[in-house]
C-alpha positions as CSV (number, residue, x, y, z in Angstrom):
1,M,54.6,-28.7,-64.8
2,S,56.2,-27.3,-61.7
3,R,58.5,-29.4,-59.8
4,L,57.3,-31.1,-56.6
5,S,59.3,-30.6,-53.6
6,L,59.9,-33.1,-50.8
7,S,60.8,-32.1,-47.2
8,S,64.1,-33.9,-46.1
9,V,64.5,-34.5,-42.5
10,G,66.5,-36.8,-40.2
11,G,65.5,-40.5,-40.1
12,S,65.2,-40.5,-36.3
13,L,62.2,-38.2,-36.5
14,C,60.4,-40.8,-38.7
15,A,61.2,-43.6,-36.1
16,L,59.6,-41.5,-33.5
17,R,56.4,-41.1,-35.6
18,F,56.0,-44.9,-35.8
19,A,55.3,-45.1,-32.1
20,A,53.1,-42.1,-32.3
21,L,51.0,-43.8,-35.1
22,A,50.8,-46.9,-33.2
23,L,49.2,-45.2,-30.3
24,G,46.6,-43.7,-32.5
25,A,47.9,-40.3,-32.6
26,A,47.2,-37.9,-35.5
27,A,49.6,-38.9,-38.2
28,T,51.7,-36.1,-39.7
29,A,54.3,-36.9,-42.2
30,C,58.0,-36.2,-41.4
31,G,58.8,-32.7,-42.5
32,S,58.8,-29.0,-41.7
33,G,57.3,-25.8,-43.1
34,D,54.0,-24.8,-44.6
35,D,54.1,-27.7,-47.0
36,E,54.1,-30.3,-44.4
37,A,52.0,-33.4,-45.6
38,V,49.4,-35.0,-43.5
39,F,49.2,-38.7,-43.6
40,C,46.1,-40.6,-42.3
41,G,46.8,-44.2,-43.6
42,E,44.2,-46.9,-43.7
43,D,45.1,-50.6,-43.1
44,K,44.2,-52.6,-46.1
45,A,41.8,-55.3,-45.4
46,D,43.4,-58.6,-44.5
47,A,41.0,-60.6,-46.7
48,A,41.8,-58.5,-49.8
49,M,45.6,-58.3,-49.5
50,G,46.7,-60.9,-47.0
51,S,48.1,-58.5,-44.5
52,D,48.1,-61.2,-41.8
53,A,51.5,-62.3,-42.7
54,A,52.2,-64.7,-40.0
55,G,49.1,-66.9,-40.5
56,E,49.7,-70.7,-40.7
57,G,48.7,-73.0,-43.6
58,T,48.5,-70.1,-46.1
59,D,48.8,-71.1,-49.7
60,V,51.4,-68.6,-51.0
61,A,51.2,-70.1,-54.5
62,S,47.5,-69.5,-55.1
63,N,47.6,-66.1,-53.2
64,P,50.9,-64.4,-53.5
65,D,49.9,-61.5,-51.3
66,A,49.0,-63.9,-48.5
67,G,51.3,-64.7,-45.5
68,P,54.2,-67.3,-45.9
69,G,52.8,-69.7,-43.3
70,A,54.7,-71.1,-40.4
71,Q,58.5,-70.8,-40.9
72,G,59.8,-71.6,-37.4
73,D,60.1,-69.3,-34.4
74,A,59.9,-65.6,-35.0
75,M,63.1,-63.8,-34.8
76,S,63.5,-60.9,-32.5
77,A,64.9,-57.6,-33.4
78,V,68.7,-57.3,-33.0
79,D,69.4,-54.5,-30.5
80,V,73.3,-54.2,-31.0
81,Y,74.5,-54.0,-34.6
82,A,76.4,-51.8,-37.0
83,P,74.6,-50.3,-39.9
84,T,75.9,-51.5,-43.3
85,P,78.2,-48.6,-44.6
86,D,77.8,-47.0,-47.9
87,P,80.3,-48.2,-50.6
88,V,83.2,-45.6,-51.2
89,F,84.7,-45.5,-54.7
90,P,88.0,-44.1,-55.8
91,P,87.8,-41.4,-58.5
92,G,87.2,-43.1,-61.9
93,M,85.8,-46.3,-60.2
94,E,82.2,-45.3,-59.7
95,P,79.6,-47.7,-60.8
96,F,77.9,-45.1,-63.0
97,D,79.3,-42.3,-65.3
98,F,76.9,-39.4,-65.3
99,R,78.7,-37.8,-68.3
100,V,76.2,-39.2,-70.8
101,G,76.7,-36.3,-73.4
102,A,74.0,-34.4,-75.4
103,P,70.9,-36.2,-76.6
104,P,70.3,-36.7,-80.4
105,A,67.1,-35.1,-81.8
106,D,65.4,-38.5,-81.9
107,W,66.4,-40.1,-78.7
108,F,63.0,-41.1,-77.4
109,S,59.5,-42.0,-78.7
110,V,56.2,-41.7,-77.0
111,S,52.9,-43.2,-78.3
112,E,49.7,-41.8,-77.0
113,D,47.9,-44.7,-78.7
114,S,49.8,-47.6,-77.4
115,L,50.9,-45.8,-74.2
116,K,54.4,-47.0,-74.8
117,V,57.6,-45.0,-74.0
118,Q,61.0,-45.9,-75.4
119,S,64.7,-44.6,-75.3
120,P,68.0,-46.3,-75.8
121,S,68.3,-46.9,-72.1
122,V,64.8,-48.2,-71.1
123,S,61.2,-48.7,-72.2
124,W,57.8,-49.2,-70.6
125,Q,54.1,-49.4,-71.5
126,Y,50.9,-48.8,-69.7
127,K,48.4,-51.7,-69.9
128,L,46.2,-53.9,-68.0
129,G,47.7,-56.5,-65.8
130,Y,49.4,-56.1,-62.5
131,L,51.1,-59.5,-61.7
132,H,48.0,-61.1,-63.4
133,E,46.5,-60.2,-66.8
134,T,43.1,-59.2,-65.4
135,D,44.5,-57.0,-62.5
136,G,44.7,-53.2,-62.7
137,V,46.5,-50.9,-65.1
138,S,50.2,-50.6,-64.4
139,M,53.6,-49.9,-66.1
140,R,54.6,-53.1,-67.7
141,S,57.5,-54.2,-70.2
142,F,60.1,-52.4,-68.3
143,I,62.7,-53.8,-70.6
144,D,66.6,-54.2,-70.4
145,P,67.5,-53.4,-74.0
146,D,70.7,-55.6,-73.8
147,T,69.1,-58.8,-72.2
148,K,65.4,-58.2,-73.2
149,E,64.7,-59.1,-69.6
150,D,61.4,-57.5,-68.3
151,Y,61.9,-56.5,-64.6
152,S,58.2,-55.4,-64.2
153,G,55.4,-57.6,-62.9
154,G,53.7,-54.2,-62.8
155,F,55.0,-50.9,-61.5
156,D,52.6,-48.1,-60.0
157,A,49.4,-50.1,-59.8
158,A,46.8,-48.5,-57.7
159,F,44.3,-50.0,-55.4
160,K,41.2,-48.7,-53.5
161,N,38.1,-50.2,-51.9
162,Y,39.3,-53.8,-52.4
163,A,39.8,-53.4,-56.1
164,W,42.5,-52.5,-58.6
165,D,42.2,-49.4,-60.7
166,K,41.3,-50.8,-64.1
167,A,40.4,-47.4,-65.7
168,P,42.5,-46.9,-68.9
169,A,45.5,-44.6,-68.5
170,A,45.9,-41.8,-70.9
171,F,48.9,-39.5,-71.8
172,T,47.4,-36.0,-71.7
173,S,50.6,-34.0,-72.7
174,I,54.2,-34.7,-73.8
175,V,56.5,-31.9,-73.1
176,P,60.2,-32.4,-74.4
177,M,63.0,-30.4,-72.9
178,D,66.8,-30.4,-73.4
179,R,67.7,-33.5,-71.5
180,Y,64.3,-35.0,-70.6
181,V,60.7,-35.4,-71.5
182,D,57.7,-34.9,-69.3
183,I,54.8,-37.2,-69.9
184,S,51.5,-36.3,-68.0
185,V,49.6,-39.5,-67.2
186,T,46.1,-39.8,-65.8
187,T,44.5,-42.9,-64.4
188,G,41.3,-43.6,-62.6
189,L,42.9,-42.9,-59.2
190,G,45.6,-40.4,-59.9
191,Q,47.4,-37.9,-62.0
192,K,51.3,-37.7,-62.3
193,V,54.2,-36.8,-64.5
194,D,56.5,-39.6,-65.8
195,R,59.8,-37.9,-66.5
196,L,62.2,-39.7,-68.9
197,Y,65.8,-38.5,-68.8
198,Y,68.4,-39.1,-71.5
199,G,71.0,-41.5,-70.3
200,F,69.0,-42.7,-67.3
201,A,67.6,-46.3,-67.4
202,G,64.7,-45.5,-65.3
203,V,61.8,-43.3,-64.7
204,E,61.0,-40.3,-62.2
205,L,57.4,-40.4,-61.0
206,R,56.0,-37.1,-59.9
207,Y,52.6,-37.5,-58.2
208,V,50.3,-34.4,-58.8
209,R,47.2,-36.3,-57.3
210,S,46.7,-39.6,-55.7
211,D,43.4,-41.2,-54.5
212,A,44.6,-44.7,-54.2
213,E,44.7,-46.5,-50.9
214,W,47.8,-48.5,-52.0
215,I,50.4,-48.0,-54.8
216,E,52.3,-51.2,-55.6
217,D,55.4,-52.4,-57.5
218,F,56.1,-55.9,-58.4
219,F,59.7,-56.5,-59.3
220,H,60.8,-59.4,-61.3
221,V,64.5,-60.5,-61.7
222,A,65.8,-63.6,-63.5
223,G,68.2,-66.2,-62.1
224,Q,68.8,-68.9,-59.7
225,P,67.0,-68.5,-56.4
226,E,70.3,-68.5,-54.4
227,D,71.5,-65.4,-56.5
228,I,68.5,-63.2,-55.9
229,A,68.7,-60.6,-53.1
230,F,66.8,-57.7,-51.7
231,V,69.0,-54.7,-51.0
232,V,68.3,-51.8,-48.6
233,R,70.8,-49.0,-48.0
234,G,72.2,-49.4,-44.4
235,M,71.0,-53.0,-44.0
236,N,72.6,-56.4,-44.8
237,D,71.3,-57.9,-48.0
238,I,68.6,-60.6,-47.6
239,V,69.5,-63.5,-50.1
240,G,66.9,-65.9,-51.3
241,V,63.1,-66.2,-50.9
242,S,63.3,-68.6,-47.9
243,E,65.1,-66.0,-45.9
244,G,62.8,-63.4,-47.2
245,K,59.7,-65.4,-46.0
246,R,61.4,-66.1,-42.6
247,L,61.8,-62.4,-42.0
248,W,58.2,-61.7,-43.2
249,Q,56.9,-63.9,-40.5
250,A,59.4,-62.3,-37.9
251,S,58.4,-58.8,-39.1
252,A,54.7,-59.6,-38.4
253,A,55.5,-60.8,-34.9
254,L,57.5,-57.7,-34.3
255,A,54.6,-55.6,-35.5
256,Y,52.3,-57.3,-33.2
257,E,54.5,-56.4,-30.2
258,K,55.0,-52.8,-31.5
259,Y,51.6,-51.8,-32.9
260,G,49.2,-54.5,-31.8
261,Q,48.7,-55.8,-35.4
262,K,50.3,-58.9,-37.0
263,V,51.4,-57.0,-40.2
264,N,54.5,-57.1,-42.2
265,Y,55.3,-53.4,-41.9
266,G,58.5,-52.1,-43.6
267,D,60.1,-50.8,-40.5
268,T,59.6,-54.2,-38.7
269,F,60.8,-56.1,-41.7
270,I,64.1,-54.1,-41.5
271,E,64.2,-54.7,-37.8
272,A,63.7,-58.4,-38.2
273,N,66.8,-58.3,-40.4
274,G,68.9,-56.6,-37.6
275,G,68.5,-53.0,-39.0
276,K,66.8,-49.9,-37.9
277,L,64.7,-47.7,-40.3
278,Q,66.4,-44.5,-39.3
279,D,69.8,-45.9,-40.2
280,C,68.6,-46.9,-43.6
281,L,67.2,-43.7,-44.7
282,Y,69.3,-41.1,-46.8
283,K,67.9,-37.7,-46.4
284,N,64.5,-39.0,-45.4
285,H,64.5,-41.5,-48.5
286,L,64.6,-45.3,-48.6
287,I,66.9,-46.6,-51.2
288,Y,66.3,-50.2,-52.1
289,G,66.3,-52.8,-54.9
290,F,65.9,-56.4,-56.2
291,I,68.8,-57.8,-57.9
292,N,70.7,-60.9,-59.2
293,K,73.9,-60.8,-57.2
294,R,75.9,-62.9,-59.7
295,T,75.2,-60.7,-62.8
296,G,74.6,-57.5,-61.0
297,R,71.4,-56.9,-62.9
298,G,67.9,-55.8,-61.5
299,M,66.0,-52.9,-60.3
300,G,66.7,-50.1,-57.9
301,A,64.3,-47.7,-56.4
302,V,64.2,-44.5,-54.2
303,Y,61.1,-43.8,-52.1
304,P,60.4,-40.7,-50.0
305,M,59.1,-41.4,-46.5
306,Q,57.0,-38.2,-46.8
307,I,54.6,-40.3,-48.9
308,S,53.9,-42.8,-46.3
309,P,55.9,-42.9,-43.0
310,K,54.4,-46.1,-41.7
311,D,52.4,-48.1,-44.2
312,F,54.9,-49.3,-46.6
313,R,55.4,-53.2,-46.9
314,M,57.8,-55.6,-48.3
315,W,56.5,-58.9,-49.6
316,W,58.9,-61.5,-51.1
317,T,56.3,-63.8,-52.5
318,E,58.3,-66.0,-55.0
319,A,61.9,-66.8,-55.8
320,N,62.2,-64.3,-58.6
321,R,59.4,-61.7,-57.6
322,M,58.9,-59.2,-54.8
323,E,56.3,-56.8,-54.1
324,I,56.7,-53.3,-52.4
325,E,53.6,-51.3,-51.5
326,F,52.8,-48.1,-49.8
327,A,49.8,-46.1,-48.7
328,P,50.0,-42.6,-49.8
329,G,46.9,-41.2,-47.9
330,G,46.5,-38.5,-50.4
331,T,50.1,-37.2,-50.2
332,T,52.2,-36.5,-53.3
333,G,55.9,-36.4,-53.9
334,T,58.6,-37.7,-56.2
335,R,60.1,-41.3,-56.3
336,W,62.3,-43.2,-58.9
337,L,62.5,-46.6,-60.4
338,F,65.7,-47.6,-62.4
339,R,67.6,-50.5,-63.9
340,V,71.1,-51.4,-62.7
341,T,73.9,-53.7,-64.1
342,K,76.3,-53.3,-61.2
343,G,74.2,-54.6,-58.4
344,R,74.0,-53.1,-54.9
345,D,76.8,-50.6,-55.4
346,E,75.0,-49.1,-58.3
347,I,71.7,-49.0,-56.4
348,I,73.2,-47.1,-53.5
349,Y,75.3,-44.7,-55.8
350,M,72.5,-43.9,-58.1
351,G,70.0,-43.6,-55.3
352,K,71.9,-41.0,-53.3
353,A,72.7,-39.0,-56.6
354,L,69.1,-38.9,-57.4
355,V,68.1,-37.6,-53.9
356,D,71.0,-35.1,-53.9
357,A,70.0,-33.6,-57.3
358,N,66.2,-34.2,-56.9
359,G,66.5,-35.8,-60.4
360,F,69.0,-37.4,-62.8
361,P,72.2,-35.4,-62.7
362,G,73.3,-36.3,-66.2
363,Q,75.9,-34.2,-67.9
């Protein structure tokens, strides 16, 4: 399977594109060259996914995708601020050592029957159930081998025409290489390659075809509510579900001013927390995660803005669960999901390394 390439451009170009999209201009993803992607995103119906994030009296417990209800006055975007700097590590003090060594012959197992993937660092399984057991097929059982904690309420679930993709997934080929194995996966709404690297506690998702209107990840991290945080490179951490829901409402208010829609867009969520999207991007990628700040454990992710330059959304629905969704609009690209044990520092360090190498740079 050939390697998919992503165009990397300055974050400021993406910021300009948000305004163009809001005015109804033809939406072309940030990039340059002949392989420039075209994005024509559709708004998901409010009734199906609860996009009216600032509605009052919403029962979040019974509808976790619905808005948080009234949380006080909406916060305005901060005009003057300093982007959160990236951590700097002295030699030998980095949060991850990429010298993982040579893999043994039997370092992974892949079952075409159970759709389960296992390695010493991570495991996952495709099965029915995104958040709820009757929802669409997704990557579940994303297990920490040390603590046995499952970080997935469902990763890479697909949604179209007001319904989850429940078509059974299938592994169509398994191609082992020196330091990784490529697993070709087909679902009802797409085709991709899951790349498992030796020494990497995560997965690389290489989209070959995507017919989904929305792709969604539901992160789950154990711990006390006051220890749970949402991390974005270039932005102050958001700690606790109450703060997350307050920003959710403020984001919807900002989106109404900016786009004429009361929707919790990703860029307005960042602005509600005092940041700016262009200052959060690293080579046109968003690096983020959901962690327990006390233990340092949780999930990190890298998302290329080429896939969806406007319609990505952040929903902190419960104390220990957060949903990230994006509208691919037919575009393809590569993204990463990975476990961490050293919190924010590891998310930023690993995320930048993945972007720089366009893959896991294990040695």
